[in-house]
N, CA, C and O atoms as a Maestro MAE file, in Angstrom:
{
 s_m_m2io_version
 :::
 2.0.0
}

f_m_ct {
 s_m_title
 :::
 protein
 m_atom[228] {
  # First column is atom index #
  i_m_mmod_type
  r_m_x_coord
  r_m_y_coord
  r_m_z_coord
  i_m_residue_number
  s_m_chain_name
  s_m_pdb_residue_name
  s_m_pdb_atom_name
  i_m_atomic_number
  :::
  1 25 1.956 -39.209 -32.991 1 A "MET " " N  " 7
  2 3 1.031 -38.144 -32.699 1 A "MET " " CA " 6
  3 2 1.424 -37.504 -31.364 1 A "MET " " C  " 6
  4 15 1.725 -38.202 -30.396 1 A "MET " " O  " 8
  5 25 1.416 -36.174 -31.329 2 A "GLN " " N  " 7
  6 3 1.767 -35.461 -30.104 2 A "GLN " " CA " 6
  7 2 0.522 -35.164 -29.285 2 A "GLN " " C  " 6
  8 15 -0.560 -34.910 -29.814 2 A "GLN " " O  " 8
  9 25 0.718 -35.206 -27.984 3 A "LYS " " N  " 7
  10 3 -0.363 -34.838 -27.079 3 A "LYS " " CA " 6
  11 2 -0.289 -33.343 -26.789 3 A "LYS " " C  " 6
  12 15 0.790 -32.753 -26.751 3 A "LYS " " O  " 8
  13 25 -1.445 -32.753 -26.590 4 A "ASN " " N  " 7
  14 3 -1.491 -31.361 -26.187 4 A "ASN " " CA " 6
  15 2 -1.109 -31.297 -24.708 4 A "ASN " " C  " 6
  16 15 -1.818 -31.826 -23.853 4 A "ASN " " O  " 8
  17 25 0.010 -30.647 -24.418 5 A "THR " " N  " 7
  18 3 0.502 -30.611 -23.038 5 A "THR " " CA " 6
  19 2 0.308 -29.247 -22.383 5 A "THR " " C  " 6
  20 15 0.987 -28.921 -21.409 5 A "THR " " O  " 8
  21 25 -0.597 -28.468 -22.903 6 A "THR " " N  " 7
  22 3 -0.874 -27.174 -22.284 6 A "THR " " CA " 6
  23 2 -1.458 -27.391 -20.900 6 A "THR " " C  " 6
  24 15 -2.462 -28.082 -20.730 6 A "THR " " O  " 8
  25 25 -0.808 -26.788 -19.916 7 A "LYS " " N  " 7
  26 3 -1.270 -26.950 -18.549 7 A "LYS " " CA " 6
  27 2 -1.867 -25.629 -18.080 7 A "LYS " " C  " 6
  28 15 -1.221 -24.585 -18.168 7 A "LYS " " O  " 8
  29 25 -3.073 -25.675 -17.592 8 A "TYR " " N  " 7
  30 3 -3.757 -24.487 -17.092 8 A "TYR " " CA " 6
  31 2 -3.725 -24.499 -15.571 8 A "TYR " " C  " 6
  32 15 -3.755 -25.560 -14.947 8 A "TYR " " O  " 8
  33 25 -3.663 -23.294 -14.974 9 A "PRO " " N  " 7
  34 3 -3.661 -23.251 -13.507 9 A "PRO " " CA " 6
  35 2 -5.021 -23.673 -12.943 9 A "PRO " " C  " 6
  36 15 -6.072 -23.434 -13.537 9 A "PRO " " O  " 8
  37 25 -4.956 -24.297 -11.795 10 A "ASN " " N  " 7
  38 3 -6.218 -24.663 -11.153 10 A "ASN " " CA " 6
  39 2 -6.745 -23.462 -10.364 10 A "ASN " " C  " 6
  40 15 -6.086 -22.426 -10.282 10 A "ASN " " O  " 8
  41 25 -7.909 -23.609 -9.798 11 A "LEU " " N  " 7
  42 3 -8.559 -22.499 -9.106 11 A "LEU " " CA " 6
  43 2 -7.726 -22.005 -7.924 11 A "LEU " " C  " 6
  44 15 -7.657 -20.800 -7.683 11 A "LEU " " O  " 8
  45 25 -7.106 -22.897 -7.201 12 A "LYS " " N  " 7
  46 3 -6.266 -22.515 -6.053 12 A "LYS " " CA " 6
  47 2 -5.086 -21.663 -6.510 12 A "LYS " " C  " 6
  48 15 -4.743 -20.679 -5.855 12 A "LYS " " O  " 8
  49 25 -4.473 -22.026 -7.609 13 A "GLN " " N  " 7
  50 3 -3.347 -21.259 -8.126 13 A "GLN " " CA " 6
  51 2 -3.788 -19.881 -8.614 13 A "GLN " " C  " 6
  52 15 -3.080 -18.894 -8.409 13 A "GLN " " O  " 8
  53 25 -4.936 -19.809 -9.248 14 A "ILE " " N  " 7
  54 3 -5.472 -18.527 -9.705 14 A "ILE " " CA " 6
  55 2 -5.775 -17.639 -8.503 14 A "ILE " " C  " 6
  56 15 -5.444 -16.453 -8.493 14 A "ILE " " O  " 8
  57 25 -6.405 -18.225 -7.493 15 A "GLU " " N  " 7
  58 3 -6.733 -17.471 -6.279 15 A "GLU " " CA " 6
  59 2 -5.464 -16.924 -5.628 15 A "GLU " " C  " 6
  60 15 -5.427 -15.766 -5.212 15 A "GLU " " O  " 8
  61 25 -4.437 -17.744 -5.543 16 A "HIS " " N  " 7
  62 3 -3.168 -17.321 -4.945 16 A "HIS " " CA " 6
  63 2 -2.557 -16.175 -5.758 16 A "HIS " " C  " 6
  64 15 -2.088 -15.194 -5.179 16 A "HIS " " O  " 8
  65 25 -2.556 -16.285 -7.068 17 A "PHE " " N  " 7
  66 3 -2.002 -15.252 -7.935 17 A "PHE " " CA " 6
  67 2 -2.761 -13.930 -7.760 17 A "PHE " " C  " 6
  68 15 -2.142 -12.875 -7.617 17 A "PHE " " O  " 8
  69 25 -4.077 -13.984 -7.769 18 A "VAL " " N  " 7
  70 3 -4.895 -12.777 -7.613 18 A "VAL " " CA " 6
  71 2 -4.663 -12.150 -6.246 18 A "VAL " " C  " 6
  72 15 -4.544 -10.930 -6.137 18 A "VAL " " O  " 8
  73 25 -4.599 -12.969 -5.203 19 A "TRP " " N  " 7
  74 3 -4.368 -12.468 -3.844 19 A "TRP " " CA " 6
  75 2 -3.030 -11.732 -3.757 19 A "TRP " " C  " 6
  76 15 -2.954 -10.653 -3.170 19 A "TRP " " O  " 8
  77 25 -1.981 -12.307 -4.336 20 A "ARG " " N  " 7
  78 3 -0.657 -11.670 -4.309 20 A "ARG " " CA " 6
  79 2 -0.679 -10.341 -5.063 20 A "ARG " " C  " 6
  80 15 -0.090 -9.359 -4.611 20 A "ARG " " O  " 8
  81 25 -1.353 -10.310 -6.202 21 A "GLN " " N  " 7
  82 3 -1.437 -9.073 -6.976 21 A "GLN " " CA " 6
  83 2 -2.182 -7.994 -6.193 21 A "GLN " " C  " 6
  84 15 -1.787 -6.829 -6.201 21 A "GLN " " O  " 8
  85 25 -3.258 -8.386 -5.520 22 A "LEU " " N  " 7
  86 3 -4.003 -7.429 -4.698 22 A "LEU " " CA " 6
  87 2 -3.151 -6.895 -3.551 22 A "LEU " " C  " 6
  88 15 -3.195 -5.703 -3.249 22 A "LEU " " O  " 8
  89 25 -2.384 -7.762 -2.918 23 A "GLN " " N  " 7
  90 3 -1.515 -7.324 -1.829 23 A "GLN " " CA " 6
  91 2 -0.472 -6.323 -2.317 23 A "GLN " " C  " 6
  92 15 -0.220 -5.308 -1.667 23 A "GLN " " O  " 8
  93 25 0.127 -6.615 -3.459 24 A "GLU " " N  " 7
  94 3 1.143 -5.714 -4.003 24 A "GLU " " CA " 6
  95 2 0.534 -4.367 -4.376 24 A "GLU " " C  " 6
  96 15 1.118 -3.320 -4.096 24 A "GLU " " O  " 8
  97 25 -0.629 -4.393 -5.002 25 A "THR " " N  " 7
  98 3 -1.304 -3.155 -5.390 25 A "THR " " CA " 6
  99 2 -1.689 -2.346 -4.156 25 A "THR " " C  " 6
  100 15 -1.462 -1.137 -4.112 25 A "THR " " O  " 8
  101 25 -2.269 -3.006 -3.151 26 A "PHE " " N  " 7
  102 3 -2.649 -2.327 -1.917 26 A "PHE " " CA " 6
  103 2 -1.425 -1.709 -1.249 26 A "PHE " " C  " 6
  104 15 -1.498 -0.594 -0.731 26 A "PHE " " O  " 8
  105 25 -0.319 -2.413 -1.257 27 A "SER " " N  " 7
  106 3 0.904 -1.919 -0.637 27 A "SER " " CA " 6
  107 2 1.378 -0.629 -1.314 27 A "SER " " C  " 6
  108 15 1.754 0.328 -0.637 27 A "SER " " O  " 8
  109 25 1.361 -0.606 -2.628 28 A "VAL " " N  " 7
  110 3 1.788 0.583 -3.372 28 A "VAL " " CA " 6
  111 2 0.851 1.751 -3.096 28 A "VAL " " C  " 6
  112 15 1.305 2.868 -2.846 28 A "VAL " " O  " 8
  113 25 -0.455 1.499 -3.141 29 A "VAL " " N  " 7
  114 3 -1.443 2.557 -2.921 29 A "VAL " " CA " 6
  115 2 -1.348 3.096 -1.490 29 A "VAL " " C  " 6
  116 15 -1.370 4.310 -1.286 29 A "VAL " " O  " 8
  117 25 -1.243 2.212 -0.508 30 A "MET " " N  " 7
  118 3 -1.160 2.637 0.888 30 A "MET " " CA " 6
  119 2 0.112 3.441 1.142 30 A "MET " " C  " 6
  120 15 0.072 4.443 1.856 30 A "MET " " O  " 8
  121 25 1.226 3.024 0.574 31 A "LYS " " N  " 7
  122 3 2.483 3.753 0.732 31 A "LYS " " CA " 6
  123 2 2.347 5.167 0.185 31 A "LYS " " C  " 6
  124 15 2.751 6.125 0.843 31 A "LYS " " O  " 8
  125 25 1.788 5.308 -1.002 32 A "LYS " " N  " 7
  126 3 1.599 6.623 -1.620 32 A "LYS " " CA " 6
  127 2 0.662 7.492 -0.781 32 A "LYS " " C  " 6
  128 15 0.930 8.675 -0.574 32 A "LYS " " O  " 8
  129 25 -0.429 6.911 -0.303 33 A "LEU " " N  " 7
  130 3 -1.384 7.648 0.519 33 A "LEU " " CA " 6
  131 2 -0.734 8.172 1.793 33 A "LEU " " C  " 6
  132 15 -0.900 9.341 2.140 33 A "LEU " " O  " 8
  133 25 0.002 7.316 2.488 34 A "LEU " " N  " 7
  134 3 0.650 7.725 3.734 34 A "LEU " " CA " 6
  135 2 1.730 8.776 3.498 34 A "LEU " " C  " 6
  136 15 1.884 9.695 4.302 34 A "LEU " " O  " 8
  137 25 2.477 8.650 2.406 35 A "GLU " " N  " 7
  138 3 3.487 9.655 2.093 35 A "GLU " " CA " 6
  139 2 2.838 11.006 1.804 35 A "GLU " " C  " 6
  140 15 3.331 12.042 2.250 35 A "GLU " " O  " 8
  141 25 1.733 10.995 1.060 36 A "ASP " " N  " 7
  142 3 1.023 12.240 0.762 36 A "ASP " " CA " 6
  143 2 0.455 12.882 2.029 36 A "ASP " " C  " 6
  144 15 0.540 14.098 2.201 36 A "ASP " " O  " 8
  145 25 -0.122 12.070 2.911 37 A "LEU " " N  " 7
  146 3 -0.647 12.594 4.171 37 A "LEU " " CA " 6
  147 2 0.472 13.166 5.030 37 A "LEU " " C  " 6
  148 15 0.306 14.226 5.633 37 A "LEU " " O  " 8
  149 25 1.589 12.489 5.092 38 A "ASP " " N  " 7
  150 3 2.733 12.958 5.871 38 A "ASP " " CA " 6
  151 2 3.224 14.302 5.345 38 A "ASP " " C  " 6
  152 15 3.534 15.205 6.122 38 A "ASP " " O  " 8
  153 25 3.294 14.427 4.022 39 A "GLN " " N  " 7
  154 3 3.734 15.674 3.418 39 A "GLN " " CA " 6
  155 2 2.734 16.801 3.700 39 A "GLN " " C  " 6
  156 15 3.131 17.931 3.982 39 A "GLN " " O  " 8
  157 25 1.445 16.491 3.622 40 A "GLN " " N  " 7
  158 3 0.415 17.495 3.900 40 A "GLN " " CA " 6
  159 2 0.487 17.956 5.352 40 A "GLN " " C  " 6
  160 15 0.393 19.153 5.624 40 A "GLN " " O  " 8
  161 25 0.650 17.035 6.273 41 A "ILE " " N  " 7
  162 3 0.756 17.382 7.701 41 A "ILE " " CA " 6
  163 2 1.989 18.249 7.936 41 A "ILE " " C  " 6
  164 15 1.921 19.237 8.668 41 A "ILE " " O  " 8
  165 25 3.108 17.890 7.326 42 A "ALA " " N  " 7
  166 3 4.341 18.656 7.504 42 A "ALA " " CA " 6
  167 2 4.188 20.076 6.977 42 A "ALA " " C  " 6
  168 15 4.721 21.008 7.579 42 A "ALA " " O  " 8
  169 25 3.482 20.266 5.883 43 A "GLN " " N  " 7
  170 3 3.292 21.599 5.318 43 A "GLN " " CA " 6
  171 2 2.364 22.451 6.177 43 A "GLN " " C  " 6
  172 15 2.530 23.669 6.236 43 A "GLN " " O  " 8
  173 25 1.395 21.836 6.840 44 A "GLU " " N  " 7
  174 3 0.420 22.574 7.632 44 A "GLU " " CA " 6
  175 2 0.922 22.924 9.033 44 A "GLU " " C  " 6
  176 15 0.381 23.820 9.680 44 A "GLU " " O  " 8
  177 25 1.930 22.236 9.492 45 A "LYS " " N  " 7
  178 3 2.459 22.488 10.832 45 A "LYS " " CA " 6
  179 2 3.236 23.794 10.860 45 A "LYS " " C  " 6
  180 15 3.964 24.117 9.921 45 A "LYS " " O  " 8
  181 25 3.078 24.533 11.934 46 A "THR " " N  " 7
  182 3 3.890 25.725 12.171 46 A "THR " " CA " 6
  183 2 4.571 25.542 13.518 46 A "THR " " C  " 6
  184 15 4.289 24.598 14.255 46 A "THR " " O  " 8
  185 25 5.464 26.459 13.817 47 A "GLU " " N  " 7
  186 3 6.192 26.341 15.083 47 A "GLU " " CA " 6
  187 2 5.261 26.451 16.279 47 A "GLU " " C  " 6
  188 15 5.541 25.865 17.325 47 A "GLU " " O  " 8
  189 25 4.160 27.185 16.156 48 A "THR " " N  " 7
  190 3 3.250 27.347 17.284 48 A "THR " " CA " 6
  191 2 2.355 26.120 17.485 48 A "THR " " C  " 6
  192 15 1.596 26.056 18.452 48 A "THR " " O  " 8
  193 25 2.444 25.160 16.581 49 A "ASP " " N  " 7
  194 3 1.645 23.943 16.722 49 A "ASP " " CA " 6
  195 2 2.258 22.958 17.712 49 A "ASP " " C  " 6
  196 15 1.637 21.951 18.051 49 A "ASP " " O  " 8
  197 25 3.467 23.241 18.174 50 A "PHE " " N  " 7
  198 3 4.140 22.320 19.073 50 A "PHE " " CA " 6
  199 2 4.004 22.814 20.509 50 A "PHE " " C  " 6
  200 15 4.360 23.949 20.823 50 A "PHE " " O  " 8
  201 25 3.492 21.960 21.365 51 A "TRP " " N  " 7
  202 3 3.228 22.315 22.758 51 A "TRP " " CA " 6
  203 2 3.888 21.301 23.676 51 A "TRP " " C  " 6
  204 15 3.948 20.110 23.370 51 A "TRP " " O  " 8
  205 25 4.378 21.787 24.797 52 A "ILE " " N  " 7
  206 3 4.899 20.919 25.855 52 A "ILE " " CA " 6
  207 2 4.235 21.357 27.155 52 A "ILE " " C  " 6
  208 15 4.291 22.530 27.525 52 A "ILE " " O  " 8
  209 25 3.615 20.422 27.836 53 A "ASN " " N  " 7
  210 3 2.921 20.716 29.099 53 A "ASN " " CA " 6
  211 2 1.940 21.868 28.966 53 A "ASN " " C  " 6
  212 15 1.843 22.697 29.871 53 A "ASN " " O  " 8
  213 25 1.213 21.938 27.861 54 A "GLY " " N  " 7
  214 3 0.191 22.946 27.689 54 A "GLY " " CA " 6
  215 2 0.699 24.311 27.286 54 A "GLY " " C  " 6
  216 15 -0.079 25.264 27.236 54 A "GLY " " O  " 8
  217 25 1.997 24.434 26.995 55 A "LYS " " N  " 7
  218 3 2.578 25.718 26.602 55 A "LYS " " CA " 6
  219 2 3.264 25.573 25.236 55 A "LYS " " C  " 6
  220 15 3.953 24.587 24.974 55 A "LYS " " O  " 8
  221 25 3.057 26.579 24.370 56 A "PRO " " N  " 7
  222 3 3.743 26.497 23.078 56 A "PRO " " CA " 6
  223 2 5.256 26.600 23.248 56 A "PRO " " C  " 6
  224 15 5.745 27.281 24.149 56 A "PRO " " O  " 8
  225 25 5.970 25.934 22.395 57 A "ILE " " N  " 7
  226 3 7.439 26.016 22.481 57 A "ILE " " CA " 6
  227 2 7.968 26.838 21.326 57 A "ILE " " C  " 6
  228 15 9.178 27.030 21.209 57 A "ILE " " O  " 8
  :::
 }
 m_bond[227] {
  # First column is bond index #
  i_m_from
  i_m_to
  i_m_order
  :::
  1 1 2 1
  2 2 3 1
  3 3 4 2
  4 3 5 1
  5 5 6 1
  6 6 7 1
  7 7 8 2
  8 7 9 1
  9 9 10 1
  10 10 11 1
  11 11 12 2
  12 11 13 1
  13 13 14 1
  14 14 15 1
  15 15 16 2
  16 15 17 1
  17 17 18 1
  18 18 19 1
  19 19 20 2
  20 19 21 1
  21 21 22 1
  22 22 23 1
  23 23 24 2
  24 23 25 1
  25 25 26 1
  26 26 27 1
  27 27 28 2
  28 27 29 1
  29 29 30 1
  30 30 31 1
  31 31 32 2
  32 31 33 1
  33 33 34 1
  34 34 35 1
  35 35 36 2
  36 35 37 1
  37 37 38 1
  38 38 39 1
  39 39 40 2
  40 39 41 1
  41 41 42 1
  42 42 43 1
  43 43 44 2
  44 43 45 1
  45 45 46 1
  46 46 47 1
  47 47 48 2
  48 47 49 1
  49 49 50 1
  50 50 51 1
  51 51 52 2
  52 51 53 1
  53 53 54 1
  54 54 55 1
  55 55 56 2
  56 55 57 1
  57 57 58 1
  58 58 59 1
  59 59 60 2
  60 59 61 1
  61 61 62 1
  62 62 63 1
  63 63 64 2
  64 63 65 1
  65 65 66 1
  66 66 67 1
  67 67 68 2
  68 67 69 1
  69 69 70 1
  70 70 71 1
  71 71 72 2
  72 71 73 1
  73 73 74 1
  74 74 75 1
  75 75 76 2
  76 75 77 1
  77 77 78 1
  78 78 79 1
  79 79 80 2
  80 79 81 1
  81 81 82 1
  82 82 83 1
  83 83 84 2
  84 83 85 1
  85 85 86 1
  86 86 87 1
  87 87 88 2
  88 87 89 1
  89 89 90 1
  90 90 91 1
  91 91 92 2
  92 91 93 1
  93 93 94 1
  94 94 95 1
  95 95 96 2
  96 95 97 1
  97 97 98 1
  98 98 99 1
  99 99 100 2
  100 99 101 1
  101 101 102 1
  102 102 103 1
  103 103 104 2
  104 103 105 1
  105 105 106 1
  106 106 107 1
  107 107 108 2
  108 107 109 1
  109 109 110 1
  110 110 111 1
  111 111 112 2
  112 111 113 1
  113 113 114 1
  114 114 115 1
  115 115 116 2
  116 115 117 1
  117 117 118 1
  118 118 119 1
  119 119 120 2
  120 119 121 1
  121 121 122 1
  122 122 123 1
  123 123 124 2
  124 123 125 1
  125 125 126 1
  126 126 127 1
  127 127 128 2
  128 127 129 1
  129 129 130 1
  130 130 131 1
  131 131 132 2
  132 131 133 1
  133 133 134 1
  134 134 135 1
  135 135 136 2
  136 135 137 1
  137 137 138 1
  138 138 139 1
  139 139 140 2
  140 139 141 1
  141 141 142 1
  142 142 143 1
  143 143 144 2
  144 143 145 1
  145 145 146 1
  146 146 147 1
  147 147 148 2
  148 147 149 1
  149 149 150 1
  150 150 151 1
  151 151 152 2
  152 151 153 1
  153 153 154 1
  154 154 155 1
  155 155 156 2
  156 155 157 1
  157 157 158 1
  158 158 159 1
  159 159 160 2
  160 159 161 1
  161 161 162 1
  162 162 163 1
  163 163 164 2
  164 163 165 1
  165 165 166 1
  166 166 167 1
  167 167 168 2
  168 167 169 1
  169 169 170 1
  170 170 171 1
  171 171 172 2
  172 171 173 1
  173 173 174 1
  174 174 175 1
  175 175 176 2
  176 175 177 1
  177 177 178 1
  178 178 179 1
  179 179 180 2
  180 179 181 1
  181 181 182 1
  182 182 183 1
  183 183 184 2
  184 183 185 1
  185 185 186 1
  186 186 187 1
  187 187 188 2
  188 187 189 1
  189 189 190 1
  190 190 191 1
  191 191 192 2
  192 191 193 1
  193 193 194 1
  194 194 195 1
  195 195 196 2
  196 195 197 1
  197 197 198 1
  198 198 199 1
  199 199 200 2
  200 199 201 1
  201 201 202 1
  202 202 203 1
  203 203 204 2
  204 203 205 1
  205 205 206 1
  206 206 207 1
  207 207 208 2
  208 207 209 1
  209 209 210 1
  210 210 211 1
  211 211 212 2
  212 211 213 1
  213 213 214 1
  214 214 215 1
  215 215 216 2
  216 215 217 1
  217 217 218 1
  218 218 219 1
  219 219 220 2
  220 219 221 1
  221 221 222 1
  222 222 223 1
  223 223 224 2
  224 223 225 1
  225 225 226 1
  226 226 227 1
  227 227 228 2
  :::
 }
}
């Protein structure tokens, strides 16, 4: 007779897996958000937006 050898993850392993997935998802979302903001800022900037010592350059 064979024994059922199915092994299920314990709570600590599940927690670790979920935490890693959340970190990866957050990393992707944050990267996209920052890239979009950077692109928006670059499009809105004009040459007169740059100042040195209180004078436009």
